[in-house]
N, C-alpha and C positions, 0 to 999 in steps of 0.2 A: 197359600198365597197365589195370587193370580199369575198365570204363566206369562201373559203379555208384559206384566210388570217386571218379572224376573228377566225376561229377554231385553226389555228396555234398560234395566239397570246394568245388565251385562254389557250392552252396546255402549252406554254412556261411560262406563268405567274403561272399556277398551279404547274408546275415543280419547278419553283423558290421558291414558297411558301412552297412546301413540303420539300425542302432541308433547307430552313430557319428554319422550325420547328424542324429539326433534329440537329440543330447546337448549339454549346455552345457560339461561338463568330463569328461575321461577319466582313468582310473586303470589303469596297466599295471604288473604285478608278475611277476617270474620266481619261480615257486613253489619253495619249499624242500621238503625231505623232511617237515618238520613241518606244512607247509601241506596236505599230501595224505595222509600215511601213516595218519591216523585213519580215512580212508574204507576202506582195505584191512583195517583191524582191526575193522570193524563198530562204529565209534564212534557215540556217541549224539548227541542233538540239540545238546549243548553244544559239540561240536567244530566247527572251521571253519578258515578261513585267517587268518594273522596280518596285522595292520595295522601298518605302520611308524609310529613316533611322528610323523614329519613329516607323514604323510598324515592321521593322527588329529587333529592340531592345525591342519590346513589349512582346515577347513570343508567338506571333501568329504562327510563323514558328518555326521549330526545331532549336536547338542551332547550331551555326556554329563552324566548326573546321578547323584549318589550314592544308593544304596539306603538307605532309612531303617533297615532291620533290620541291614544289613551295610555300614556307611559306606565301607569300603575298596574296595567293588565299585561301579564307576561303569558305567552302561549307558545305552543309548538304543535305542528301537525303530527299525528301519529296514526296512520291507517291501521286498522285492527281486523283480525279474523275471528269470527265467532262460530266454532265448530258445531254447536247445538242448532244453529239456524242455517249454517253453511254459507253465510254471507260475509263479504268483505265490506267494512265501513271505511271507505276511503277518506271521508271527511271527519273522522273522529280525531280527537286530540286532547291535549292536556292544557288546562287554563288555570292561572294563578293570579289572584287578586292581592297584590302586595300591600294594599292599604287595609286588608282584613286579616292581619296576622298570618297564620300558616295555611289559610283556606286555599285549597287547591283541588280540582276535580277533573276527572276524565269524562269528556262529553261526547254527544252524538252517538249513542250506543243503543242496542235493541231493548226497548222498554219492556217487551213481552217477557224477557228472561228475568227481569227484576220484579215483575208484578206478582202479588200474592205470595211472596216468600214468607216462610216461617222465620221468627226471630233467630238471630245468630247463624244465618246461612253463610255460605262460603263463596268467595271469588277466587278462582285460580287462574293465573295467566303466565305467559312466558315469552321470551324473546326467541324467535325462530332463526335457525341457522340458514335455512332455505325458505324464502317467503311464500305466502299464499297470495297470489296476485301481487299487489304492491304492499302487502302487510307483513311486517316483521314482528308484530306482536299478536298474540292470541289470548282469548279469555273464555272461561266457562263459569257458569253460575251453578252452584250445587245447593239445593234446598237442605236445610239442616235436618229435616225429617226423613230424608231419603237414605236408601241403602248405600249410595255412593258417599254420602257424608260420613257414615259410620266407618266405611272402608278407608276413607281418606284420613280420618282421625286416628284410626288404628295403625295404618301404614306409617304415618309420620310421628306417632306417639305424641299427639298434641296435648299439651298441658292445659289445665283449667284456666290459667291466666293469659292464654295466648290471645293476641289481637291481630298481629300481622308480622310477616317476616319475608326476607328474600332467601331463597333456597337454591341449593345445587340439585340438578336432576338426579344425581346419584343417590340422594337421600330417599327417593322413592323405592330404590332397589335394595337398600340396606336394611337388614333385620336389626331393629333397634332394641329388641327385647333384652339382649345380652351384649356385652362388649365383645370386641373382636377376639380377644384372647380366649374368653369362655367359648365363643362360637368355634374357634379353631380346635379347642380341646374336645368339644362335642363331636365335631366332624371326625376327628381321629378315633374317638371312642366308637362311633357308629361304623366306620370303615373296618375297624378291627373286629367288631362283633359279626359283621357280615362275612368277613374273610374266614373267621374261625368257627362260623356256624353257631354263635352264641347270642344271636339277636333276641331270642325269647328271654334270655336272662337279663338282657339290657332293658327290654320292655317291662319286665317285672320290677327292675330297679327304679324306673321312673313312672310306674303305673299309677301312683297315688300322689295327688297334690296335697300340700300341707293343709292341716285343719284350718278352716276359715278364722277361728278365734286366734290361732297362732299367727296367721298372716296379719290380722288386725293388730295384735299386740306388737308385732315387729314394726308395723307401719307407724303406730303412735310413738313408739320408742325412737324411731328414726326422726320423726317430726320434732319431738321434744329435744332431742340432741341438737337439731339444726337451729332451734330458737333458744337454746340454752335454758330450758325450763324443766322442772321436775314434775309438773302436774298438768292434767288436761282440764283443769278447772276453768270454766268459762269466765269467771270474774278475774282470773289472772291472765287471760288472753285478750289482747286488745280487740281482735276481730275473730270471735269464736266460729262464726259461719265460714269465713275464709279458711280457717284451720281445718274444719270438718271437710270442706271441699278438697283441700290439698291432700289431706290424709287419705280420703276414700277414693277420689278420682285420679290422683297422681301417684302418690307414694305406694299405697297398697297395690294398685293396679300394675305398677312397674315391677314390684316384687312378684306378683302373681304371674305376669307374662314371662319372667325368667324361668319359672317352674313349668309353665304351660308349654313353652317352646321345647324344652327337653322332652317332655311327655309326648307331645304331638309329633315332633320330628322323628322320634324313635318309632312311633306307630306307623308313620308314613314309610320310613325306611324298611320296616318289616314287610309291608305290602309290596314295595318295589323289589325287594330281595327275592320274592317268591317267583319272579319272572326273569328270563334271561335277556329280554330286550325291553327298551323303554316303551316302545309302541305297544307291546303286549301288556306291559304293566298298566299303561294308561287305559287300555280298553278292558282287559280282564279284571283289573283291580279297581275299576271306577266306583263300583258300589261300595267297596270298603273305604276308599279314599273319601267318598261323599259322606259316609257315616262319621268318619273322623272329624271332618270339618264342621258338620252339623252339630255334633256333640260339643265341639269346642265353642261354637257360637252360643249354644244354649247354656253351657256352663258359665260362660262369661256374664251373660245377662242375669243369671241367677245369683252369681257372686256379687255383682254390682249392687243389687238391691239389699242384700243382707249386710254388705260392707257398711253402707251409710247408716243403716239402722244400728249396727253394732257400735260404731264410733259415737253416734248420738247418745246411745245408752251410757257409754263410758263417760261422756261429757256431763250428762245429767247426774250421774253418780258422783263424779269428782266435784261437782258444784253443790252437792248436798240437796238436790231436788228430790222430793218424795214422789215415787212413781211405781206403778206396777205394769210390767210388760205383758202384752198379748192377753189382756183380760177380756173376757167375753161380755159385751154390752149388747143386749137384744140379739139381733141377727148378725152382728159384726164383731170383729176382733181388732180394734185399733192397736197400733204399735205400743203406745204408752198412754196410760190412764193416770192422771195426777189428782189426788195422791194414791188412790187405789180403787178397785172395782166397787167395794162396799160403799165407800163415800159417794162415788158418782151415781151409782144405780139405786142405792137403797136409802141413803140419808135424805129424807124429805124435809128436814128442818134446816139444812145448811143453806148458806147464801150462794148466789151465782158465782162469786169470786173464790169460793172455797174448793173449787175443782176445775179441771180442764182436761181436754182430750188432745193428744198430740200424735199425729200420724207422720210417717216418713216415707217419701218416695224419691228415689234417685232421679227418675224422669217421670213426668206426669202423664203425657199422652191422654188417654181416656180413663186411666186407672184411678185417678183421684176420686171418681164417682163411687169407688168401692167403700169410701169412708162413710161412716154411719150418717144417715140423714135424720135419725131419731134424735129428738131433743132431750138432753139430760140436765137442763138448767145449768149449763156451763159453756164456756167458749170452746170452739174447735179450731185447732191450728194444724196446718199442713206444712211440714218442713221439706224442703227440696234443695238440690244443688243444680237444678235444671234451668238453663238460661234461655230456653226455647218456648216457653209457655206463650200461647197465642193470646191476642186481644180478646177473642171470643171466650177462651177458657178462663181468663181473668174475670171477665164479666159474669160467667157462670158461677165461679167461686164466690164472688161477692154476693150474688143472688142467693146462694146456698148458705151464706153467713159463715164461710170458712176463711180464716185469715191465712194467707200464704207467708211463710217464713223462709227467707233466702239469705245466702252469704252477703256480707257487707259490700263487697266489690260489685255484686250483681245489682245492687240497689243504687249505685252511683249513676249520676247523669251521663257520664261518658261511656257507660257500659252498653253493649249491643242488645241487651234485653229490653223488655217493655215495662220494667218495674218502677222506674224512678218517679213517675207522676201518679202511680196507683196507690191511693191511701190504704187499700186493703192488703198491700204487700209491705211487710216489715222485715227488718234485718234480724239476724240472730242476736245482735247486740241489743236491739230494742226488745226482743222477746225476753231475754234474761233480765235486763234492767227494768223495763217498764211493766211487761205483762206478768212477770213472776215477782221480782224483788219489791216493786212498788205497789202493784195492784193485788197480788196474791201472795203475801209473805208467809201465809200459813202453809204454803206448799214447799217451803224450804225448811230443812232441818236446822234446829237451833244449835249453834256451836257450844 
């Protein structure tokens, strides 16, 4: 990775943290297309990001007042500071058109920060206890493809269905992976191990994370309990894609983080315990600490990809879908071949609808191009829970004749993704009902 990029990411995160620490209240919003598209179109000073009604009425922004000349327009001046450009926008403010429902937006802001953003990027702002110039509000824009976005989502344990919220700055400092009682118990356990010289024993106790299949089973069981269901059958679940997203991105990851925190906290404690001073530990132990955090990051990414694939396989099986996992087709190994490798690759007499290829990618980036481009006289589907696929990638997928399958909530008009108007993007509900049950019934087991 480019060192300049690493330094830039570090600077951006430090800048963000410094303003969070100066804030009384925080506002976090996942940006929709309308929040940012104006910047790409050369929008004027009246354009800006939309403010949800709940936030507008919360007191985060100044109180609105009706204009004397146009009473249905309510507005308030709200000077703002933008740390990424270092500028105070003294003329920025909030504007509400009461004759257009809840439409309300924050205007006269730096267009360059909103131009070229990836879908589902972030806006983070706060109210300053001590102003920057005449500005008591600050805002930063975080691209969803950036390292800062990943750090933000991890720090706040952001769930898949998050859209916006008002937060307390203390939430940035709190370890959300385990509850306060568990954290207190772990601290006591580590203190005791350091004091008695048994830290290696404690490291051994937490050195192994649970088997991924065990974590997956636990996550699905927790989901089924929460919806009072006994099966992961896609025809028994109203929104199977949303279920997959919740189980893999939220529930299992939350379980994983509880185990991860114990493992990594004890490893860090062992490094620190080898030195009598904090400064010495930071310098002499830096290489070891760096290895711990690098390993944690790599393990998280590896787990995420396998998690989604595991839960999708469980749903296919529960729904009676005929498939073979990781079958070799030409030079590639797609996640699922329906119904099996022999039918797809060798049966020259079958119809186009008698087979299909289904790949699973938690996030796309450029990795979707790993999917086979060889034609096997069948449709190719790519399943994902990623809400950040760019317009260019969507066009490339359509050109490659690969249909994207996404959770139902990501296909909705109100979602921050770009999927709603794209006919090459279908929901999991459509995939199971239309593409399998109606068009390819031979791929389903007969009851």
